[in-house]
PAGUGU-529688 format. One record per atom (N, C-alpha, C): x, y, z; chain; residue in three letters. Coordinates in nm, 3 decimals. Example, Ala and Ser with C-alpha at 12.3 -4.5 7.8 and 13.67 -1.06 7.14 Angstrom:
# residues 2
REC        xx        yy        zz   chain   resn
REC     1.319    -0.569     0.780       A    ALA
REC     1.230    -0.450     0.780       A    ALA
REC     1.320    -0.330     0.780       A    ALA
REC     1.285    -0.225     0.708       A    SER
REC     1.367    -0.106     0.714       A    SER
REC     1.290     0.003     0.787       A    SER
//
This chain:
# residues 84
REC        xx        yy        zz   chain   resn
REC     0.364    -0.452     0.195       A    LEU
REC     0.303    -0.468    -0.001       A    LEU
REC     0.206    -0.586     0.049       A    LEU
REC     0.079    -0.610    -0.067       A    SER
REC     0.002    -0.700    -0.025       A    SER
REC    -0.031    -0.704    -0.209       A    SER
REC    -0.068    -0.866    -0.231       A    ALA
REC    -0.062    -0.869    -0.428       A    ALA
REC    -0.145    -0.968    -0.472       A    ALA
REC    -0.218    -0.950    -0.546       A    VAL
REC    -0.339    -1.049    -0.563       A    VAL
REC    -0.333    -1.085    -0.761       A    VAL
REC    -0.352    -1.169    -0.800       A    TRP
REC    -0.315    -1.159    -0.977       A    TRP
REC    -0.427    -1.283    -1.040       A    TRP
REC    -0.465    -1.247    -1.137       A    GLN
REC    -0.545    -1.339    -1.133       A    GLN
REC    -0.579    -1.262    -1.341       A    GLN
REC    -0.641    -1.399    -1.397       A    SER
REC    -0.599    -1.371    -1.546       A    SER
REC    -0.499    -1.267    -1.629       A    SER
REC    -0.362    -1.282    -1.535       A    GLY
REC    -0.285    -1.210    -1.645       A    GLY
REC    -0.319    -1.085    -1.593       A    GLY
REC    -0.354    -1.035    -1.442       A    GLN
REC    -0.325    -0.952    -1.389       A    GLN
REC    -0.333    -0.904    -1.285       A    GLN
REC    -0.203    -0.781    -1.192       A    VAL
REC    -0.162    -0.844    -1.084       A    VAL
REC    -0.207    -0.723    -0.991       A    VAL
REC    -0.250    -0.703    -0.908       A    ALA
REC    -0.337    -0.579    -0.812       A    ALA
REC    -0.235    -0.571    -0.694       A    ALA
REC    -0.140    -0.463    -0.651       A    THR
REC    -0.076    -0.440    -0.554       A    THR
REC    -0.065    -0.325    -0.495       A    THR
REC    -0.082    -0.349    -0.335       A    THR
REC    -0.067    -0.247    -0.257       A    THR
REC     0.025    -0.213    -0.196       A    THR
REC     0.057    -0.085    -0.094       A    SER
REC     0.214    -0.044    -0.059       A    SER
REC     0.170     0.050     0.092       A    SER
REC     0.298     0.033     0.154       A    GLY
REC     0.304     0.152     0.267       A    GLY
REC     0.300     0.285     0.185       A    GLY
REC     0.254     0.380     0.087       A    ASP
REC     0.279     0.486     0.010       A    ASP
REC     0.109     0.502     0.019       A    ASP
REC     0.049     0.358     0.021       A    GLY
REC    -0.120     0.412    -0.031       A    GLY
REC    -0.180     0.386    -0.131       A    GLY
REC    -0.003     0.352    -0.197       A    ALA
REC    -0.108     0.367    -0.320       A    ALA
REC    -0.140     0.224    -0.401       A    ALA
REC    -0.261     0.225    -0.480       A    LEU
REC    -0.308     0.057    -0.536       A    LEU
REC    -0.210     0.124    -0.678       A    LEU
REC    -0.213    -0.012    -0.732       A    ARG
REC    -0.155    -0.062    -0.860       A    ARG
REC    -0.152    -0.118    -1.021       A    ARG
REC    -0.155    -0.156    -1.097       A    CYS
REC    -0.204    -0.282    -1.149       A    CYS
REC    -0.137    -0.257    -1.290       A    CYS
REC    -0.124    -0.439    -1.277       A    TRP
REC     0.068    -0.450    -1.383       A    TRP
REC    -0.009    -0.578    -1.506       A    TRP
REC     0.007    -0.562    -1.624       A    ASP
REC    -0.001    -0.631    -1.638       A    ASP
REC     0.100    -0.737    -1.682       A    ASP
REC     0.058    -0.881    -1.668       A    LEU
REC     0.190    -0.987    -1.616       A    LEU
REC     0.252    -1.020    -1.777       A    LEU
REC     0.199    -1.028    -1.879       A    SER
REC     0.261    -1.083    -2.005       A    SER
REC     0.341    -0.966    -2.018       A    SER
REC     0.389    -0.784    -2.039       A    SER
REC     0.443    -0.756    -2.079       A    SER
REC     0.551    -0.704    -1.934       A    SER
REC     0.479    -0.676    -1.828       A    GLY
REC     0.559    -0.643    -1.687       A    GLY
REC     0.594    -0.512    -1.681       A    GLY
REC     0.462    -0.429    -1.753       A    SER
REC     0.393    -0.301    -1.710       A    SER
REC     0.314    -0.290    -1.676       A    SER
REC     0.324    -0.126    -1.560       A    LEU
REC     0.229    -0.066    -1.447       A    LEU
REC     0.102    -0.055    -1.577       A    LEU
REC    -0.068    -0.071    -1.535       A    VAL
REC    -0.087    -0.042    -1.594       A    VAL
REC    -0.172     0.080    -1.571       A    VAL
REC    -0.183     0.063    -1.445       A    SER
REC    -0.245     0.221    -1.377       A    SER
REC    -0.203     0.205    -1.216       A    SER
REC    -0.222     0.311    -1.166       A    LYS
REC    -0.213     0.367    -1.064       A    LYS
REC    -0.346     0.505    -0.950       A    LYS
REC    -0.290     0.422    -0.879       A    SER
REC    -0.407     0.525    -0.809       A    SER
REC    -0.375     0.570    -0.631       A    SER
REC    -0.355     0.690    -0.624       A    GLN
REC    -0.360     0.719    -0.438       A    GLN
REC    -0.495     0.660    -0.383       A    GLN
REC    -0.445     0.522    -0.368       A    ALA
REC    -0.552     0.491    -0.307       A    ALA
REC    -0.634     0.492    -0.224       A    ALA
REC    -0.536     0.502    -0.073       A    HIS
REC    -0.538     0.563     0.059       A    HIS
REC    -0.412     0.625     0.165       A    HIS
REC    -0.486     0.724     0.206       A    ARG
REC    -0.361     0.831     0.344       A    ARG
REC    -0.270     0.754     0.389       A    ARG
REC    -0.284     0.678     0.426       A    GLY
REC    -0.242     0.587     0.519       A    GLY
REC    -0.165     0.498     0.451       A    GLY
REC    -0.113     0.340     0.485       A    ALA
REC    -0.049     0.253     0.424       A    ALA
REC    -0.165     0.143     0.367       A    ALA
REC    -0.140     0.092     0.232       A    ALA
REC    -0.357     0.028     0.201       A    ALA
REC    -0.196    -0.117     0.204       A    ALA
REC    -0.268    -0.190     0.318       A    ASN
REC    -0.197    -0.317     0.351       A    ASN
REC    -0.264    -0.434     0.286       A    ASN
REC    -0.337    -0.402     0.235       A    CYS
REC    -0.445    -0.571     0.169       A    CYS
REC    -0.532    -0.541     0.021       A    CYS
REC    -0.553    -0.646    -0.040       A    VAL
REC    -0.601    -0.636    -0.186       A    VAL
REC    -0.642    -0.715    -0.189       A    VAL
REC    -0.826    -0.702    -0.274       A    ASP
REC    -0.857    -0.866    -0.333       A    ASP
REC    -0.911    -0.803    -0.447       A    ASP
REC    -0.875    -0.906    -0.574       A    MET
REC    -1.005    -0.873    -0.668       A    MET
REC    -1.090    -0.973    -0.680       A    MET
REC    -1.190    -0.912    -0.740       A    TYR
REC    -1.304    -1.017    -0.830       A    TYR
REC    -1.245    -1.117    -0.949       A    TYR
REC    -1.318    -1.204    -1.018       A    VAL
REC    -1.308    -1.263    -1.041       A    VAL
REC    -1.310    -1.237    -1.210       A    VAL
REC    -1.374    -1.109    -1.235       A    ASP
REC    -1.383    -1.013    -1.369       A    ASP
REC    -1.380    -0.928    -1.414       A    ASP
REC    -1.207    -1.000    -1.276       A    THR
REC    -1.034    -0.888    -1.286       A    THR
REC    -1.105    -0.746    -1.320       A    THR
REC    -1.235    -0.692    -1.312       A    LYS
REC    -1.215    -0.609    -1.324       A    LYS
REC    -1.278    -0.514    -1.223       A    LYS
REC    -1.306    -0.571    -1.108       A    HIS
REC    -1.297    -0.486    -0.967       A    HIS
REC    -1.146    -0.537    -0.857       A    HIS
REC    -1.159    -0.431    -0.798       A    VAL
REC    -1.103    -0.465    -0.700       A    VAL
REC    -1.088    -0.385    -0.536       A    VAL
REC    -1.049    -0.459    -0.428       A    VAL
REC    -1.147    -0.428    -0.273       A    VAL
REC    -0.982    -0.329    -0.233       A    VAL
REC    -0.955    -0.264    -0.175       A    THR
REC    -0.859    -0.200    -0.045       A    THR
REC    -0.887    -0.188     0.053       A    THR
REC    -0.801    -0.237     0.163       A    GLY
REC    -0.828    -0.205     0.277       A    GLY
REC    -0.650    -0.084     0.361       A    GLY
REC    -0.711    -0.012     0.444       A    SER
REC    -0.579     0.065     0.464       A    SER
REC    -0.584     0.081     0.614       A    SER
REC    -0.519     0.077     0.663       A    ALA
REC    -0.471     0.188     0.835       A    ALA
REC    -0.522     0.283     0.817       A    ALA
REC    -0.553     0.334     0.737       A    ASP
REC    -0.650     0.464     0.772       A    ASP
REC    -0.806     0.448     0.775       A    ASP
REC    -0.824     0.323     0.789       A    GLY
REC    -0.964     0.319     0.861       A    GLY
REC    -1.086     0.287     0.725       A    GLY
REC    -1.014     0.243     0.624       A    THR
REC    -1.082     0.261     0.506       A    THR
REC    -1.071     0.168     0.403       A    THR
REC    -1.238     0.075     0.373       A    ILE
REC    -1.202    -0.027     0.271       A    ILE
REC    -1.266     0.046     0.064       A    ILE
REC    -1.199     0.026     0.071       A    LYS
REC    -1.244     0.092    -0.085       A    LYS
REC    -1.255    -0.012    -0.133       A    LYS
REC    -1.353     0.001    -0.288       A    VAL
REC    -1.421    -0.046    -0.437       A    VAL
REC    -1.385     0.018    -0.559       A    VAL
REC    -1.299    -0.064    -0.645       A    TRP
REC    -1.242     0.025    -0.725       A    TRP
REC    -1.300    -0.063    -0.859       A    TRP
REC    -1.352     0.013    -0.938       A    ASP
REC    -1.369    -0.040    -1.083       A    ASP
REC    -1.315    -0.040    -1.191       A    ASP
REC    -1.218    -0.116    -1.214       A    LEU
REC    -1.076    -0.047    -1.254       A    LEU
REC    -1.094     0.003    -1.425       A    LEU
REC    -1.246    -0.023    -1.456       A    SER
REC    -1.222    -0.005    -1.636       A    SER
REC    -1.297     0.100    -1.620       A    SER
REC    -1.325     0.161    -1.508       A    ALA
REC    -1.410     0.334    -1.497       A    ALA
REC    -1.278     0.467    -1.465       A    ALA
REC    -1.145     0.459    -1.437       A    GLY
REC    -1.057     0.524    -1.411       A    GLY
REC    -1.044     0.487    -1.256       A    GLY
REC    -0.979     0.603    -1.191       A    THR
REC    -0.906     0.583    -1.072       A    THR
REC    -0.976     0.663    -0.948       A    THR
REC    -1.072     0.630    -0.967       A    THR
REC    -1.141     0.708    -0.844       A    THR
REC    -1.272     0.544    -0.773       A    THR
REC    -1.211     0.528    -0.654       A    PRO
REC    -1.310     0.479    -0.607       A    PRO
REC    -1.502     0.462    -0.616       A    PRO
REC    -1.539     0.350    -0.658       A    VAL
REC    -1.653     0.378    -0.662       A    VAL
REC    -1.792     0.338    -0.529       A    VAL
REC    -1.702     0.256    -0.437       A    HIS
REC    -1.742     0.263    -0.282       A    HIS
REC    -1.653     0.294    -0.205       A    HIS
REC    -1.594     0.427    -0.104       A    THR
REC    -1.546     0.423     0.026       A    THR
REC    -1.665     0.354     0.130       A    THR
REC    -1.626     0.268     0.233       A    LEU
REC    -1.646     0.243     0.367       A    LEU
REC    -1.574     0.265     0.488       A    LEU
REC    -1.592     0.331     0.556       A    TRP
REC    -1.497     0.384     0.685       A    TRP
REC    -1.526     0.238     0.784       A    TRP
REC    -1.486     0.265     0.891       A    ALA
REC    -1.520     0.207     1.007       A    ALA
REC    -1.643     0.179     1.030       A    ALA
REC    -1.639     0.076     1.037       A    CYS
REC    -1.800     0.063     1.139       A    CYS
REC    -1.925     0.067     1.021       A    CYS
REC    -1.868     0.089     0.853       A    GLN
REC    -1.990     0.140     0.799       A    GLN
REC    -2.017    -0.058     0.706       A    GLN
REC    -2.093    -0.050     0.644       A    ALA
REC    -2.141    -0.195     0.584       A    ALA
REC    -2.154    -0.178     0.440       A    ALA
REC    -2.140    -0.241     0.367       A    LEU
REC    -2.181    -0.243     0.194       A    LEU
REC    -2.238    -0.334     0.172       A    LEU
REC    -2.372    -0.390     0.055       A    HIS
REC    -2.443    -0.394     0.018       A    HIS
REC    -2.459    -0.397    -0.225       A    HIS
REC    -2.376    -0.532    -0.171       A    LEU
REC    -2.362    -0.512    -0.277       A    LEU
REC    -2.508    -0.539    -0.442       A    LEU
//
């Protein structure tokens, strides 16, 4: 399990490969995405709380735009680079 929080929002990843986003004030689950095929073992959130990055044992790093839905906006495979 990995978690990061900012501005009242929490993003978590876990062994089931899911990315979950929570509202801290209500404790409710805001969204859930099947982020990875393998265990999702790291997560970080941009300061804007709109973008989240997840990493997995499946060899991928994914960038998510939480305002755009449950599909990653970028997927990096091992040995790739992303220029934002």
